TORKOL-4160 file (C-alpha; in steps of 0.2 Angstrom, whole numbers, padded with zeros to 4 digits, m for minus):
359
<pt num="1" X="0068" Y="m0047" Z="0059"/>
<pt num="2" X="0067" Y="m0038" Z="0076"/>
<pt num="3" X="0060" Y="m0024" Z="0069"/>
<pt num="4" X="0049" Y="m0034" Z="0058"/>
<pt num="5" X="0042" Y="m0043" Z="0072"/>
<pt num="6" X="0038" Y="m0028" Z="0082"/>
<pt num="7" X="0031" Y="m0020" Z="0068"/>
<pt num="8" X="0019" Y="m0036" Z="0067"/>
<pt num="9" X="0014" Y="m0035" Z="0086"/>
<pt num="10" X="0012" Y="m0016" Z="0085"/>
<pt num="11" X="0000" Y="m0017" Z="0071"/>
<pt num="12" X="m0010" Y="m0029" Z="0080"/>
<pt num="13" X="m0012" Y="m0019" Z="0094"/>
<pt num="14" X="m0016" Y="m0003" Z="0083"/>
<pt num="15" X="m0029" Y="m0014" Z="0073"/>
<pt num="16" X="m0037" Y="m0018" Z="0091"/>
<pt num="17" X="m0038" Y="0000" Z="0095"/>
<pt num="18" X="m0045" Y="0005" Z="0078"/>
<pt num="19" X="m0058" Y="m0007" Z="0079"/>
<pt num="20" X="m0064" Y="m0005" Z="0097"/>
<pt num="21" X="m0065" Y="0013" Z="0093"/>
<pt num="22" X="m0076" Y="0012" Z="0079"/>
<pt num="23" X="m0088" Y="0000" Z="0088"/>
<pt num="24" X="m0089" Y="0014" Z="0101"/>
<pt num="25" X="m0091" Y="0027" Z="0089"/>
<pt num="26" X="m0106" Y="0018" Z="0082"/>
<pt num="27" X="m0114" Y="0018" Z="0098"/>
<pt num="28" X="m0109" Y="0036" Z="0103"/>
<pt num="29" X="m0125" Y="0047" Z="0107"/>
<pt num="30" X="m0115" Y="0062" Z="0110"/>
<pt num="31" X="m0108" Y="0072" Z="0095"/>
<pt num="32" X="m0091" Y="0075" Z="0104"/>
<pt num="33" X="m0088" Y="0059" Z="0109"/>
<pt num="34" X="m0090" Y="0050" Z="0091"/>
<pt num="35" X="m0078" Y="0065" Z="0086"/>
<pt num="36" X="m0065" Y="0061" Z="0098"/>
<pt num="37" X="m0066" Y="0042" Z="0095"/>
<pt num="38" X="m0063" Y="0046" Z="0076"/>
<pt num="39" X="m0048" Y="0055" Z="0082"/>
<pt num="40" X="m0041" Y="0039" Z="0090"/>
<pt num="41" X="m0044" Y="0030" Z="0073"/>
<pt num="42" X="m0036" Y="0043" Z="0064"/>
<pt num="43" X="m0019" Y="0043" Z="0076"/>
<pt num="44" X="m0019" Y="0024" Z="0075"/>
<pt num="45" X="m0019" Y="0024" Z="0057"/>
<pt num="46" X="m0005" Y="0038" Z="0055"/>
<pt num="47" X="0005" Y="0027" Z="0069"/>
<pt num="48" X="0003" Y="0013" Z="0058"/>
<pt num="49" X="0009" Y="0022" Z="0042"/>
<pt num="50" X="0025" Y="0027" Z="0051"/>
<pt num="51" X="0029" Y="0008" Z="0053"/>
<pt num="52" X="0025" Y="0004" Z="0036"/>
<pt num="53" X="0036" Y="0018" Z="0029"/>
<pt num="54" X="0049" Y="0010" Z="0039"/>
<pt num="55" X="0046" Y="m0007" Z="0032"/>
<pt num="56" X="0046" Y="m0001" Z="0016"/>
<pt num="57" X="0063" Y="0006" Z="0014"/>
<pt num="58" X="0068" Y="m0010" Z="0021"/>
<pt num="59" X="0059" Y="m0019" Z="0009"/>
<pt num="60" X="0049" Y="m0029" Z="0020"/>
<pt num="61" X="0032" Y="m0022" Z="0016"/>
<pt num="62" X="0019" Y="m0034" Z="0007"/>
<pt num="63" X="0015" Y="m0030" Z="m0010"/>
<pt num="64" X="0000" Y="m0036" Z="m0022"/>
<pt num="65" X="0005" Y="m0032" Z="m0039"/>
<pt num="66" X="m0006" Y="m0032" Z="m0054"/>
<pt num="67" X="m0003" Y="m0028" Z="m0073"/>
<pt num="68" X="m0010" Y="m0011" Z="m0075"/>
<pt num="69" X="m0007" Y="0002" Z="m0089"/>
<pt num="70" X="0005" Y="0015" Z="m0079"/>
<pt num="71" X="m0002" Y="0032" Z="m0086"/>
<pt num="72" X="m0021" Y="0026" Z="m0084"/>
<pt num="73" X="m0014" Y="0022" Z="m0066"/>
<pt num="74" X="m0007" Y="0039" Z="m0063"/>
<pt num="75" X="m0022" Y="0048" Z="m0071"/>
<pt num="76" X="m0034" Y="0040" Z="m0058"/>
<pt num="77" X="m0022" Y="0047" Z="m0045"/>
<pt num="78" X="m0023" Y="0066" Z="m0052"/>
<pt num="79" X="m0038" Y="0070" Z="m0041"/>
<pt num="80" X="m0028" Y="0066" Z="m0026"/>
<pt num="81" X="m0012" Y="0074" Z="m0031"/>
<pt num="82" X="m0021" Y="0090" Z="m0035"/>
<pt num="83" X="m0029" Y="0090" Z="m0018"/>
<pt num="84" X="m0010" Y="0090" Z="m0010"/>
<pt num="85" X="m0004" Y="0103" Z="m0020"/>
<pt num="86" X="m0019" Y="0114" Z="m0018"/>
<pt num="87" X="m0020" Y="0132" Z="m0026"/>
<pt num="88" X="m0002" Y="0138" Z="m0021"/>
<pt num="89" X="0007" Y="0126" Z="m0033"/>
<pt num="90" X="0002" Y="0121" Z="m0051"/>
<pt num="91" X="0000" Y="0104" Z="m0056"/>
<pt num="92" X="0002" Y="0096" Z="m0074"/>
<pt num="93" X="m0001" Y="0077" Z="m0076"/>
<pt num="94" X="0001" Y="0069" Z="m0094"/>
<pt num="95" X="0003" Y="0052" Z="m0101"/>
<pt num="96" X="0014" Y="0048" Z="m0114"/>
<pt num="97" X="0016" Y="0031" Z="m0124"/>
<pt num="98" X="0006" Y="0016" Z="m0116"/>
<pt num="99" X="0016" Y="0004" Z="m0106"/>
<pt num="100" X="0011" Y="m0011" Z="m0095"/>
<pt num="101" X="0020" Y="m0012" Z="m0078"/>
<pt num="102" X="0018" Y="m0024" Z="m0064"/>
<pt num="103" X="0015" Y="m0013" Z="m0048"/>
<pt num="104" X="0005" Y="m0014" Z="m0033"/>
<pt num="105" X="m0008" Y="0001" Z="m0035"/>
<pt num="106" X="m0007" Y="0006" Z="m0017"/>
<pt num="107" X="0013" Y="0006" Z="m0018"/>
<pt num="108" X="0010" Y="0016" Z="m0033"/>
<pt num="109" X="m0001" Y="0029" Z="m0025"/>
<pt num="110" X="0010" Y="0030" Z="m0009"/>
<pt num="111" X="0027" Y="0033" Z="m0020"/>
<pt num="112" X="0017" Y="0047" Z="m0030"/>
<pt num="113" X="0012" Y="0054" Z="m0016"/>
<pt num="114" X="0028" Y="0056" Z="m0007"/>
<pt num="115" X="0037" Y="0063" Z="m0024"/>
<pt num="116" X="0023" Y="0076" Z="m0026"/>
<pt num="117" X="0023" Y="0081" Z="m0007"/>
<pt num="118" X="0041" Y="0081" Z="m0008"/>
<pt num="119" X="0042" Y="0093" Z="m0023"/>
<pt num="120" X="0028" Y="0104" Z="m0017"/>
<pt num="121" X="0036" Y="0107" Z="0001"/>
<pt num="122" X="0053" Y="0112" Z="m0009"/>
<pt num="123" X="0043" Y="0123" Z="m0017"/>
<pt num="124" X="0034" Y="0131" Z="m0004"/>
<pt num="125" X="0048" Y="0133" Z="0009"/>
<pt num="126" X="0060" Y="0141" Z="m0006"/>
<pt num="127" X="0045" Y="0154" Z="m0009"/>
<pt num="128" X="0043" Y="0158" Z="0009"/>
<pt num="129" X="0026" Y="0148" Z="0008"/>
<pt num="130" X="0019" Y="0159" Z="m0004"/>
<pt num="131" X="0019" Y="0146" Z="m0016"/>
<pt num="132" X="0018" Y="0150" Z="m0038"/>
<pt num="133" X="0028" Y="0135" Z="m0044"/>
<pt num="134" X="0026" Y="0121" Z="m0055"/>
<pt num="135" X="0026" Y="0102" Z="m0053"/>
<pt num="136" X="0025" Y="0090" Z="m0068"/>
<pt num="137" X="0020" Y="0072" Z="m0067"/>
<pt num="138" X="0023" Y="0062" Z="m0082"/>
<pt num="139" X="0024" Y="0044" Z="m0088"/>
<pt num="140" X="0033" Y="0038" Z="m0102"/>
<pt num="141" X="0040" Y="0020" Z="m0110"/>
<pt num="142" X="0058" Y="0019" Z="m0114"/>
<pt num="143" X="0067" Y="0006" Z="m0122"/>
<pt num="144" X="0082" Y="m0004" Z="m0118"/>
<pt num="145" X="0094" Y="0008" Z="m0126"/>
<pt num="146" X="0087" Y="0023" Z="m0117"/>
<pt num="147" X="0091" Y="0021" Z="m0100"/>
<pt num="148" X="0097" Y="0035" Z="m0093"/>
<pt num="149" X="0115" Y="0038" Z="m0090"/>
<pt num="150" X="0115" Y="0038" Z="m0070"/>
<pt num="151" X="0107" Y="0020" Z="m0072"/>
<pt num="152" X="0116" Y="0011" Z="m0086"/>
<pt num="153" X="0129" Y="0002" Z="m0074"/>
<pt num="154" X="0115" Y="m0006" Z="m0064"/>
<pt num="155" X="0100" Y="m0007" Z="m0073"/>
<pt num="156" X="0095" Y="m0021" Z="m0085"/>
<pt num="157" X="0093" Y="m0018" Z="m0103"/>
<pt num="158" X="0074" Y="m0019" Z="m0104"/>
<pt num="159" X="0062" Y="m0009" Z="m0110"/>
<pt num="160" X="0054" Y="0002" Z="m0094"/>
<pt num="161" X="0039" Y="0012" Z="m0089"/>
<pt num="162" X="0044" Y="0029" Z="m0083"/>
<pt num="163" X="0035" Y="0039" Z="m0070"/>
<pt num="164" X="0043" Y="0056" Z="m0067"/>
<pt num="165" X="0039" Y="0070" Z="m0054"/>
<pt num="166" X="0048" Y="0086" Z="m0058"/>
<pt num="167" X="0046" Y="0104" Z="m0051"/>
<pt num="168" X="0055" Y="0121" Z="m0052"/>
<pt num="169" X="0059" Y="0123" Z="m0037"/>
<pt num="170" X="0078" Y="0125" Z="m0027"/>
<pt num="171" X="0082" Y="0106" Z="m0033"/>
<pt num="172" X="0094" Y="0095" Z="m0024"/>
<pt num="173" X="0111" Y="0103" Z="m0016"/>
<pt num="174" X="0124" Y="0091" Z="m0023"/>
<pt num="175" X="0132" Y="0091" Z="m0005"/>
<pt num="176" X="0118" Y="0080" Z="0002"/>
<pt num="177" X="0113" Y="0072" Z="m0015"/>
<pt num="178" X="0120" Y="0056" Z="m0008"/>
<pt num="179" X="0110" Y="0055" Z="0008"/>
<pt num="180" X="0092" Y="0059" Z="0001"/>
<pt num="181" X="0086" Y="0042" Z="0001"/>
<pt num="182" X="0092" Y="0038" Z="0018"/>
<pt num="183" X="0076" Y="0037" Z="0032"/>
<pt num="184" X="0076" Y="0051" Z="0043"/>
<pt num="185" X="0087" Y="0062" Z="0034"/>
<pt num="186" X="0078" Y="0079" Z="0029"/>
<pt num="187" X="0084" Y="0095" Z="0025"/>
<pt num="188" X="0067" Y="0102" Z="0027"/>
<pt num="189" X="0061" Y="0112" Z="0043"/>
<pt num="190" X="0045" Y="0100" Z="0048"/>
<pt num="191" X="0051" Y="0086" Z="0037"/>
<pt num="192" X="0051" Y="0067" Z="0044"/>
<pt num="193" X="0064" Y="0062" Z="0031"/>
<pt num="194" X="0052" Y="0046" Z="0028"/>
<pt num="195" X="0043" Y="0051" Z="0011"/>
<pt num="196" X="0058" Y="0049" Z="m0001"/>
<pt num="197" X="0066" Y="0035" Z="0007"/>
<pt num="198" X="0049" Y="0025" Z="0008"/>
<pt num="199" X="0047" Y="0028" Z="m0010"/>
<pt num="200" X="0063" Y="0022" Z="m0013"/>
<pt num="201" X="0061" Y="0005" Z="m0004"/>
<pt num="202" X="0043" Y="0004" Z="m0013"/>
<pt num="203" X="0050" Y="0006" Z="m0029"/>
<pt num="204" X="0066" Y="m0006" Z="m0025"/>
<pt num="205" X="0054" Y="m0020" Z="m0020"/>
<pt num="206" X="0042" Y="m0019" Z="m0035"/>
<pt num="207" X="0058" Y="m0023" Z="m0045"/>
<pt num="208" X="0061" Y="m0004" Z="m0051"/>
<pt num="209" X="0074" Y="0008" Z="m0048"/>
<pt num="210" X="0071" Y="0027" Z="m0041"/>
<pt num="211" X="0084" Y="0039" Z="m0049"/>
<pt num="212" X="0087" Y="0059" Z="m0045"/>
<pt num="213" X="0089" Y="0068" Z="m0061"/>
<pt num="214" X="0091" Y="0084" Z="m0069"/>
<pt num="215" X="0077" Y="0093" Z="m0076"/>
<pt num="216" X="0074" Y="0109" Z="m0088"/>
<pt num="217" X="0063" Y="0117" Z="m0074"/>
<pt num="218" X="0078" Y="0121" Z="m0065"/>
<pt num="219" X="0072" Y="0110" Z="m0049"/>
<pt num="220" X="0072" Y="0093" Z="m0045"/>
<pt num="221" X="0067" Y="0077" Z="m0054"/>
<pt num="222" X="0064" Y="0060" Z="m0046"/>
<pt num="223" X="0060" Y="0046" Z="m0060"/>
<pt num="224" X="0053" Y="0029" Z="m0056"/>
<pt num="225" X="0057" Y="0016" Z="m0068"/>
<pt num="226" X="0047" Y="m0001" Z="m0068"/>
<pt num="227" X="0051" Y="m0015" Z="m0080"/>
<pt num="228" X="0040" Y="m0017" Z="m0094"/>
<pt num="229" X="0027" Y="m0031" Z="m0090"/>
<pt num="230" X="0018" Y="m0044" Z="m0103"/>
<pt num="231" X="0000" Y="m0042" Z="m0107"/>
<pt num="232" X="m0011" Y="m0054" Z="m0098"/>
<pt num="233" X="m0019" Y="m0065" Z="m0110"/>
<pt num="234" X="m0035" Y="m0077" Z="m0107"/>
<pt num="235" X="m0037" Y="m0073" Z="m0088"/>
<pt num="236" X="m0055" Y="m0073" Z="m0083"/>
<pt num="237" X="m0062" Y="m0071" Z="m0065"/>
<pt num="238" X="m0061" Y="m0087" Z="m0054"/>
<pt num="239" X="m0078" Y="m0096" Z="m0053"/>
<pt num="240" X="m0085" Y="m0093" Z="m0034"/>
<pt num="241" X="m0097" Y="m0104" Z="m0026"/>
<pt num="242" X="m0109" Y="m0095" Z="m0015"/>
<pt num="243" X="m0108" Y="m0096" Z="0005"/>
<pt num="244" X="m0122" Y="m0086" Z="0011"/>
<pt num="245" X="m0116" Y="m0070" Z="0020"/>
<pt num="246" X="m0104" Y="m0081" Z="0033"/>
<pt num="247" X="m0087" Y="m0075" Z="0035"/>
<pt num="248" X="m0074" Y="m0085" Z="0041"/>
<pt num="249" X="m0062" Y="m0073" Z="0053"/>
<pt num="250" X="m0045" Y="m0081" Z="0058"/>
<pt num="251" X="m0034" Y="m0070" Z="0070"/>
<pt num="252" X="m0023" Y="m0075" Z="0085"/>
<pt num="253" X="m0025" Y="m0058" Z="0092"/>
<pt num="254" X="m0041" Y="m0060" Z="0103"/>
<pt num="255" X="m0046" Y="m0041" Z="0105"/>
<pt num="256" X="m0043" Y="m0037" Z="0086"/>
<pt num="257" X="m0053" Y="m0054" Z="0082"/>
<pt num="258" X="m0068" Y="m0050" Z="0093"/>
<pt num="259" X="m0069" Y="m0032" Z="0089"/>
<pt num="260" X="m0069" Y="m0035" Z="0070"/>
<pt num="261" X="m0081" Y="m0049" Z="0072"/>
<pt num="262" X="m0093" Y="m0038" Z="0081"/>
<pt num="263" X="m0091" Y="m0023" Z="0067"/>
<pt num="264" X="m0094" Y="m0036" Z="0052"/>
<pt num="265" X="m0109" Y="m0042" Z="0061"/>
<pt num="266" X="m0116" Y="m0024" Z="0061"/>
<pt num="267" X="m0114" Y="m0024" Z="0043"/>
<pt num="268" X="m0125" Y="m0039" Z="0041"/>
<pt num="269" X="m0111" Y="m0052" Z="0041"/>
<pt num="270" X="m0112" Y="m0069" Z="0050"/>
<pt num="271" X="m0096" Y="m0072" Z="0056"/>
<pt num="272" X="m0086" Y="m0088" Z="0061"/>
<pt num="273" X="m0071" Y="m0086" Z="0072"/>
<pt num="274" X="m0055" Y="m0096" Z="0073"/>
<pt num="275" X="m0039" Y="m0091" Z="0083"/>
<pt num="276" X="m0028" Y="m0101" Z="0071"/>
<pt num="277" X="m0026" Y="m0110" Z="0056"/>
<pt num="278" X="m0029" Y="m0128" Z="0061"/>
<pt num="279" X="m0045" Y="m0122" Z="0071"/>
<pt num="280" X="m0050" Y="m0112" Z="0054"/>
<pt num="281" X="m0048" Y="m0130" Z="0045"/>
<pt num="282" X="m0059" Y="m0139" Z="0056"/>
<pt num="283" X="m0073" Y="m0125" Z="0052"/>
<pt num="284" X="m0070" Y="m0127" Z="0034"/>
<pt num="285" X="m0073" Y="m0144" Z="0034"/>
<pt num="286" X="m0089" Y="m0142" Z="0041"/>
<pt num="287" X="m0095" Y="m0127" Z="0031"/>
<pt num="288" X="m0091" Y="m0116" Z="0016"/>
<pt num="289" X="m0091" Y="m0099" Z="0019"/>
<pt num="290" X="m0094" Y="m0083" Z="0008"/>
<pt num="291" X="m0076" Y="m0078" Z="0011"/>
<pt num="292" X="m0059" Y="m0083" Z="0022"/>
<pt num="293" X="m0052" Y="m0067" Z="0030"/>
<pt num="294" X="m0036" Y="m0073" Z="0038"/>
<pt num="295" X="m0021" Y="m0065" Z="0046"/>
<pt num="296" X="m0004" Y="m0071" Z="0037"/>
<pt num="297" X="0007" Y="m0073" Z="0052"/>
<pt num="298" X="0001" Y="m0085" Z="0065"/>
<pt num="299" X="0007" Y="m0099" Z="0076"/>
<pt num="300" X="0007" Y="m0115" Z="0067"/>
<pt num="301" X="m0002" Y="m0116" Z="0051"/>
<pt num="302" X="0000" Y="m0098" Z="0043"/>
<pt num="303" X="m0012" Y="m0089" Z="0032"/>
<pt num="304" X="m0001" Y="m0094" Z="0017"/>
<pt num="305" X="m0003" Y="m0114" Z="0021"/>
<pt num="306" X="m0022" Y="m0110" Z="0026"/>
<pt num="307" X="m0027" Y="m0103" Z="0010"/>
<pt num="308" X="m0018" Y="m0117" Z="0000"/>
<pt num="309" X="m0028" Y="m0130" Z="0011"/>
<pt num="310" X="m0045" Y="m0121" Z="0010"/>
<pt num="311" X="m0043" Y="m0120" Z="m0009"/>
<pt num="312" X="m0042" Y="m0140" Z="m0008"/>
<pt num="313" X="m0058" Y="m0141" Z="0002"/>
<pt num="314" X="m0066" Y="m0127" Z="m0006"/>
<pt num="315" X="m0060" Y="m0123" Z="m0025"/>
<pt num="316" X="m0061" Y="m0105" Z="m0030"/>
<pt num="317" X="m0065" Y="m0100" Z="m0012"/>
<pt num="318" X="m0063" Y="m0082" Z="m0010"/>
<pt num="319" X="m0049" Y="m0076" Z="0002"/>
<pt num="320" X="m0043" Y="m0060" Z="0010"/>
<pt num="321" X="m0027" Y="m0060" Z="0019"/>
<pt num="322" X="m0022" Y="m0047" Z="0032"/>
<pt num="323" X="m0005" Y="m0042" Z="0040"/>
<pt num="324" X="0004" Y="m0030" Z="0050"/>
<pt num="325" X="0020" Y="m0039" Z="0044"/>
<pt num="326" X="0024" Y="m0055" Z="0033"/>
<pt num="327" X="0041" Y="m0064" Z="0031"/>
<pt num="328" X="0050" Y="m0065" Z="0014"/>
<pt num="329" X="0042" Y="m0082" Z="0010"/>
<pt num="330" X="0026" Y="m0074" Z="0012"/>
<pt num="331" X="0029" Y="m0059" Z="0004"/>
<pt num="332" X="0035" Y="m0070" Z="m0012"/>
<pt num="333" X="0019" Y="m0082" Z="m0012"/>
<pt num="334" X="0005" Y="m0070" Z="m0010"/>
<pt num="335" X="0006" Y="m0064" Z="m0027"/>
<pt num="336" X="0004" Y="m0081" Z="m0035"/>
<pt num="337" X="m0012" Y="m0087" Z="m0024"/>
<pt num="338" X="m0025" Y="m0076" Z="m0031"/>
<pt num="339" X="m0030" Y="m0069" Z="m0015"/>
<pt num="340" X="m0035" Y="m0051" Z="m0009"/>
<pt num="341" X="m0023" Y="m0042" Z="0004"/>
<pt num="342" X="m0026" Y="m0028" Z="0017"/>
<pt num="343" X="m0012" Y="m0021" Z="0027"/>
<pt num="344" X="m0015" Y="m0018" Z="0047"/>
<pt num="345" X="m0021" Y="m0009" Z="0054"/>
<pt num="346" X="m0038" Y="m0008" Z="0045"/>
<pt num="347" X="m0055" Y="0000" Z="0048"/>
<pt num="348" X="m0070" Y="m0012" Z="0047"/>
<pt num="349" X="m0077" Y="0000" Z="0037"/>
<pt num="350" X="m0063" Y="m0005" Z="0024"/>
<pt num="351" X="m0063" Y="m0022" Z="0026"/>
<pt num="352" X="m0083" Y="m0024" Z="0023"/>
<pt num="353" X="m0078" Y="m0016" Z="0007"/>
<pt num="354" X="m0064" Y="m0027" Z="0002"/>
<pt num="355" X="m0075" Y="m0042" Z="0006"/>
<pt num="356" X="m0088" Y="m0036" Z="m0005"/>
<pt num="357" X="m0077" Y="m0034" Z="m0019"/>
<pt num="358" X="m0071" Y="m0052" Z="m0016"/>
<pt num="359" X="m0089" Y="m0059" Z="m0015"/>
């Protein structure tokens, strides 16, 4: 919990840095100044990604799962994966039988990226950087009796959607096979040891399994097994009453709240600010906004309780929750609230895009 609390505070600080640097970049007259400010934003986001990878391994990241067809979701990622492999490594992406799974799209993307990067680096290092290898990304559906031999002792007898990433690189040395999912363990010259560990944590938090297996290609194969989901029936978009161009922004970190508010105002929104849940409730009693944007972890009434109270006052109110870290109760509650979620730190541009999606 200490690490999680520090992650929350650090991401709040990084969020303030990102939002303030964005505002300065918008006003920058000299091109070099704008470029330097953009670099600050990039470095802050990268720093937060390291925090998120650690939280992912410890399964304390906040996920917002949806029901999706696994093959279609992976095919949408093909341009991103192709950009990672470049011209030196050949990438093949193909889908097998359709299968529905419950997964957070961002978590699936991060997992696929980590596995493909791991395969690419193994191929390039084995070839002295010359490339010429092959990475195959496949999806499939397997029945309860088709579970892999290595997982039958702990995987429930269920049908699964499978995402497999295999390569023709050097494979996994048996002497280190038991440690490959440990954070900060790496056999790579320039590796951080967080790619496989964060993928492992994200898959486990999604209720699935990540296994290292053999492959006919002769290299490594990492396979993600996600339980098959039931199709959604009769769900339509929620009814939403208009609230003009008003955003109610609830954030207890002063610098972050003020910088984000100014950034949203530059995008044309009218922003009402509240420093905590109780102050937000008073504003909600006086006015219905177009959208409520709230941090989850706040003193007193947190974002979960505020969402429930706000929906009692204004049924169907669009809500976007943000957090650098949420406790176990919040992680369990968010998927059932029908809200959007945005991890911290975020850019004001991304926040504006998510708000427009909701309203």
